KEFI-459467 format. One record per residue (C-alpha): z, y, x; residue in one letter. Coordinates in pm, 1 decimal. Each point is the difference from the previous one (the first is absolute). Last residue first. Layout:
N
         pz         py         px   aa
          Z          Y          X    A
...
END
This chain:
231
         pz         py         px   aa
   -12821.9    -2976.6     5657.7    L
       90.3      345.6     -131.3    E
      250.5      -18.1     -280.7    V
      -18.8      214.6     -310.9    T
      275.4       51.1     -255.7    S
     -126.8       35.2     -356.0    R
       63.3     -365.7      -81.4    Q
      372.4       35.3       63.4    L
      184.6     -265.7      197.2    L
      369.3      -32.9      -88.5    L
      226.1     -212.1      220.2    V
      338.9     -149.5      -90.8    P
      143.1     -196.7      294.5    S
      262.9     -205.9     -185.6    G
      121.4       64.2     -350.3    Y
      351.2      -19.1     -144.1    L
      161.6      251.5      234.5    G
        2.0      260.6     -277.1    T
      -73.2      280.4      246.6    K
     -319.4     -164.5      125.4    K
     -150.1       -2.9     -350.3    M
       99.1      363.5      -54.0    T
     -154.1      104.8      332.7    A
     -329.8     -176.0      -80.7    V
      -28.8      169.9     -338.7    L
      112.4      340.1      130.9    D
     -249.8       -8.8      285.7    K
     -295.3      -56.1     -234.2    R
      133.2      225.1     -276.5    Y
     -201.2      295.9      134.6    S
     -316.5     -154.9     -143.3    P
      136.6       54.0     -354.0    D
       34.0     -249.7     -284.0    L
      -99.1     -267.2      248.7    L
     -251.6     -271.5      -83.6    R
      102.6     -341.7      123.6    V
     -153.2     -332.1      100.4    Q
      280.2     -230.7      100.2    Y
       18.5     -256.3      279.9    S
      314.0     -213.5       19.6    F
      127.0     -206.5      291.6    E
      245.4     -267.3     -107.8    A
      339.7      -86.6      140.3    E
      196.4     -321.3       53.4    E
     -322.6     -201.3       24.1    G
       11.9      -50.4      375.1    Q
       25.8      373.3       74.5    V
     -301.8       91.1     -215.1    A
     -180.7     -148.6     -299.6    D
     -297.2      181.1     -154.8    C
      -45.5      230.1     -299.8    V
     -314.4      194.4      -95.1    G
     -137.0      302.6     -184.0    L
      292.0       69.2     -232.0    V
      -61.7      299.8     -223.5    C
       78.7      371.3       -6.6    F
      -52.5      307.8     -217.6    S
      134.6      355.4      -19.1    S
      212.2      -56.4      306.4    C
      318.6      166.5      133.2    Y
      264.2      -73.2     -264.4    K
     -164.0     -310.6     -148.0    T
      -32.5     -146.2      350.1    L
      367.7       58.4       70.4    I
      122.7     -148.4     -329.7    S
     -225.9     -304.7       29.2    Q
      127.9      -57.0      353.4    L
      361.9       26.9     -114.6    E
      -61.0     -271.7     -258.9    A
     -164.8     -225.6      258.2    E
      282.8       58.1      246.7    A
      261.5      -85.8     -260.6    A
     -185.8     -315.2     -102.3    A
      -12.6     -135.6      354.7    D
     -203.4     -321.2      -43.1    G
     -177.3       31.7      334.0    T
      141.8      252.1      243.0    K
     -228.8      297.2       50.8    M
     -268.3      100.5      249.0    T
     -212.7      314.7      -17.5    F
     -356.7      123.1      -48.2    R
     -122.4      290.0     -213.5    L
     -374.4       57.5      -33.3    M
     -150.2      332.3     -107.1    G
     -222.5      186.4     -244.1    E
       10.7     -210.5     -314.9    Y
     -172.1       45.5     -334.4    D
     -319.7      149.2      140.9    R
     -267.9       18.5     -267.9    R
     -208.9      292.2      129.3    S
     -364.1       -8.8     -105.6    A
      -16.5      385.0       -0.9    F
      339.8      163.0       47.5    P
     -167.7      310.5      152.2    L
       79.4      104.6      358.1    V
     -172.7     -288.7      179.2    H
     -298.2       -4.8     -235.5    L
      -33.4      374.8       57.6    L
        2.5      -45.3      379.5    F
     -263.4     -274.6      -13.0    A
     -221.2      213.8     -225.2    T
       30.9      303.7      228.5    V
      -85.2     -205.4      309.3    A
     -297.5     -171.9     -167.3    F
     -142.4      328.5     -125.7    F
       45.5      151.7      347.7    L
     -182.2     -286.1      169.1    G
     -278.7      -20.0     -258.1    G
      -69.2      373.2        1.3    A
       11.5       28.3      380.9    V
     -199.7     -315.0       76.4    A
     -254.4       56.7     -278.5    V
      -52.4      357.4      118.9    F
      -41.4     -119.8      358.3    Y
     -268.7     -254.3      -73.7    A
     -116.4      -16.2      363.5    G
      -17.0     -379.4        8.4    A
      279.6       -7.8      256.6    G
      211.7      227.1     -216.0    C
      -51.9     -221.0     -304.4    A
       74.3     -317.1      198.2    I
      314.8      148.5      155.7    G
      129.0      120.5     -334.5    A
      -67.4     -343.2     -146.6    G
      192.1     -162.3      284.1    L
      293.0      230.6      -70.7    C
      -12.1      -83.7     -370.7    S
      -35.0     -368.2       83.7    F
      329.4        7.0      189.6    L
      170.0      176.0     -290.2    F
     -132.7     -265.3     -237.7    V
      115.6     -281.8      230.4    A
      352.4      141.9        8.4    D
        3.2       15.7     -380.3    R
      -90.2     -369.6      -13.0    P
      339.2      -69.8      168.4    D
       28.5     -301.7      229.3    R
     -266.5      100.0      253.2    I
        2.0     -279.4      257.3    P
     -103.1       86.7      358.9    T
     -246.1     -267.2      115.2    R
     -296.8      226.9       63.5    F
     -273.3     -208.9      160.0    R
     -250.4      168.3      228.3    I
     -309.9     -213.9       64.6    I
     -138.0       95.7     -340.4    T
        0.3      361.9      116.1    L
     -267.4      -70.9      260.6    T
     -231.4     -159.7     -253.7    G
       35.0      300.3     -227.1    L
      -71.1      231.1      294.9    I
     -320.7     -189.3       71.3    G
     -101.6       -3.2     -364.8    L
       44.3      376.6      -13.7    G
     -204.6       52.2      314.4    R
     -282.3     -208.0     -145.5    A
       10.4      197.9     -324.3    L
      -21.6      340.9      169.0    N
       60.8      271.0     -260.1    N
      310.9      134.6      172.7    G
      180.5     -282.5      178.3    V
      183.8      208.3      261.7    A
      100.7      264.9     -253.9    M
      135.9     -270.5     -229.2    I
      183.5     -166.4      288.7    L
      163.5      323.0      118.8    M
      121.3       85.5     -348.2    C
      130.0     -355.1      -37.9    T
      195.1       33.5      324.6    V
      145.0      339.2      -91.3    I
      117.3     -122.7     -340.9    A
      151.6     -311.0      156.9    G
      198.6      211.3      247.3    L
      167.8      189.7     -281.5    V
       79.8     -308.8     -207.6    M
       97.5     -198.2      311.2    S
      261.3      263.4       81.0    Q
      151.5      -44.1     -344.8    I
       10.0     -377.7       47.8    F
      153.8       35.9      347.9    S
      290.5      196.5     -144.8    R
       88.7     -286.6     -230.1    S
      266.4       50.1     -266.7    Y
      144.9     -322.5     -135.6    T
      209.1       24.4     -317.3    F
     -240.7      189.7     -221.8    G
       13.5      351.6     -146.8    R
     -289.1      181.1      171.3    F
      -93.2      327.3     -175.9    T
       52.7      229.2      300.8    F
     -156.8     -236.7      252.7    Q
     -299.7      -69.3     -223.8    Y
      -51.6      373.6      -64.0    V
       21.9       69.1      374.5    V
     -247.1     -279.1       79.3    A
     -246.6      119.1     -265.0    S
        9.1      353.6      141.6    V
      -30.3     -134.8      354.0    L
     -307.5     -197.6     -107.2    S
     -155.9      320.2     -130.3    L
       65.4      190.0      324.2    L
     -122.2     -277.2      230.7    L
     -318.1      -53.7     -203.4    A
      -57.2      376.7        7.2    L
       40.6        7.8      377.3    G
     -234.4     -293.2       55.4    M
     -266.6      149.9     -224.2    S
       32.9      346.9      152.7    A
      -20.2     -141.9      352.1    L
     -316.1     -194.3      -86.3    I
     -152.3      292.7     -189.6    M
       58.7      234.9      294.9    T
     -141.6     -250.2      249.8    P
     -313.6      -28.0     -216.9    T
     -100.1     -282.5     -229.4    L
     -341.3       22.5     -164.4    A
       27.6       81.7     -368.4    Q
        0.5     -238.0     -295.1    G
      161.2      203.6     -276.5    G
      362.1      -62.9      -82.0    G
      108.3      301.6     -201.9    M
      105.5      194.1      308.1    F
     -328.0      -78.3      179.8    M
     -204.6      112.3     -299.5    S
      202.5      321.7      -20.8    L
      -51.7       61.4      373.0    Y
     -373.4      -58.3      -36.5    D
      -16.0      227.2     -304.6    N
      176.4      279.8      190.2    A
     -247.7      -11.2      286.9    N
        5.6     -215.9      312.1    M
END
């Protein structure tokens, strides 16, 4: 192969698959999907962090790369693979549209690599990763008024406790509002849920410790949105 053949292959020209091209396509799909997975992991700010979802992003890119190379320009083979995939039903819910976009980015990298469009795969993958990182760093489309949930129990009708609560929340939070109230301990106490935004993230322990110290509130717990939990 001369220089023009290699350039045509890199830009997505229809060349016969060789073992080197197959390994290069699979390796590039793996590398680009890892880049997207790392950016997703670094910029994730939800409540439920799923390790299996990130692994599925990387593995999905490799699978789509393999399928595209297997199909090639054969229509009958493509219809056969399509019929096979309809048997598989993915029942994992994707609650955040952003998760679906990251998954599609890895699948797109796999498709481009499988089709031999290496320049499209590299340029598109890197452009996507840089854009996702910039959107994470910049305050674009950010309207977050609250960043955590505070839960505790308090005696119903206790005016002193309510006044002390307002004083504590004003001291440690820039904004707060009642999210829900439900009866507890046979109606003698009520369980409160507040959405809060701390003045400083380091105030998390101070807020809970102050509420415990007063003795007016039972089992105060603060769950911050930025904390991640693997389920």
